[in-house]
C-alpha positions in Angstrom: -0.1 -0.1 0.0 1.3 3.5 -0.8 1.7 5.8 2.0 0.5 9.7 1.5 1.5 12.3 3.2 0.5 16.1 3.3 2.3 16.6 0.1 0.2 14.2 -1.8 -2.9 16.2 -0.6 -1.4 19.4 -2.5 -0.6 17.8 -5.4 -4.3 16.3 -5.8 -5.2 19.8 -5.2 -3.4 21.2 -8.1 -4.3 18.6 -10.3 -8.2 19.1 -9.4 -7.5 23.1 -10.0 -5.7 22.1 -13.4 -9.0 20.0 -14.5 -11.4 22.7 -13.4 -9.4 25.2 -15.4 -9.4 22.9 -18.6 -13.3 22.3 -18.0 -13.6 25.8 -18.1 -13.1 25.6 -22.0 -16.2 23.3 -22.2 -18.9 25.1 -20.0 -19.3 28.5 -18.0 -21.6 26.4 -15.9 -19.7 25.8 -12.3 -22.0 22.3 -12.1 -20.9 21.1 -15.6 -17.5 22.3 -14.8 -17.3 20.0 -11.5 -18.7 16.9 -13.2 -16.2 17.1 -15.7 -13.5 17.9 -12.9 -14.6 14.8 -10.9 -15.1 12.3 -13.7 -11.7 13.4 -15.2 -10.1 13.1 -11.7 -11.6 9.7 -11.4 -10.6 8.4 -14.7 -7.1 9.5 -14.3 -7.1 7.7 -11.0 -8.5 4.7 -12.6 -6.2 4.5 -15.7 -3.1 5.9 -14.6 -1.8 4.9 -18.0 -3.4 7.8 -19.6 -0.9 10.5 -17.7 2.2 8.5 -19.1 2.3 11.1 -21.7 5.5 13.2 -21.7 3.7 16.4 -21.2 1.4 15.8 -18.3 -0.4 19.3 -19.4 -1.4 17.5 -22.8 -2.3 14.4 -21.0 -4.8 16.3 -18.6 -6.2 18.1 -21.4 -7.0 15.1 -23.2 -8.5 13.6 -20.2 -10.5 16.7 -19.8 -11.7 16.5 -23.4 -12.6 12.8 -23.8 -14.9 13.5 -20.5 -16.4 16.5 -21.7 -17.2 15.0 -25.1 -18.9 12.1 -23.2 -20.8 14.5 -21.0 -22.0 16.4 -24.1 -22.8 13.2 -25.7 -25.2 12.2 -22.9 -26.7 15.5 -23.2 -27.8 15.0 -26.5 -29.3 11.8 -26.2 -31.3 13.1 -23.4 -32.7 15.6 -25.5 -35.0 12.8 -27.1 -35.6 11.4 -23.7 -36.8 11.9 -20.1 -33.7 13.4 -18.6 -33.8 17.0 -20.5 -33.3 18.8 -17.5 -29.3 17.6 -17.5 -29.1 19.2 -21.1 -30.5 22.3 -19.9 -27.8 22.5 -17.2 -25.2 21.5 -19.4 -25.9 24.9 -22.0 -26.6 27.6 -19.1 
């Protein structure tokens, strides 16, 4: 098991901030940016090989881009379904 110290919390916070900044390219909504940020963070933790890119900034951007596209695809599908409220949140 990996030991965590206070510097891990700082690093984690920095990564979250970078992901949130990148999510701002996709939405002005705080709610949507938080959704994209948290899903991106989860994806990065589940699949750390996605961060093996030489340029970590680019790797984080690619993760956010993938998650944002998935979120927009979900909202587009919901236009024709029962969950149109989600789409409304995405485009505010």
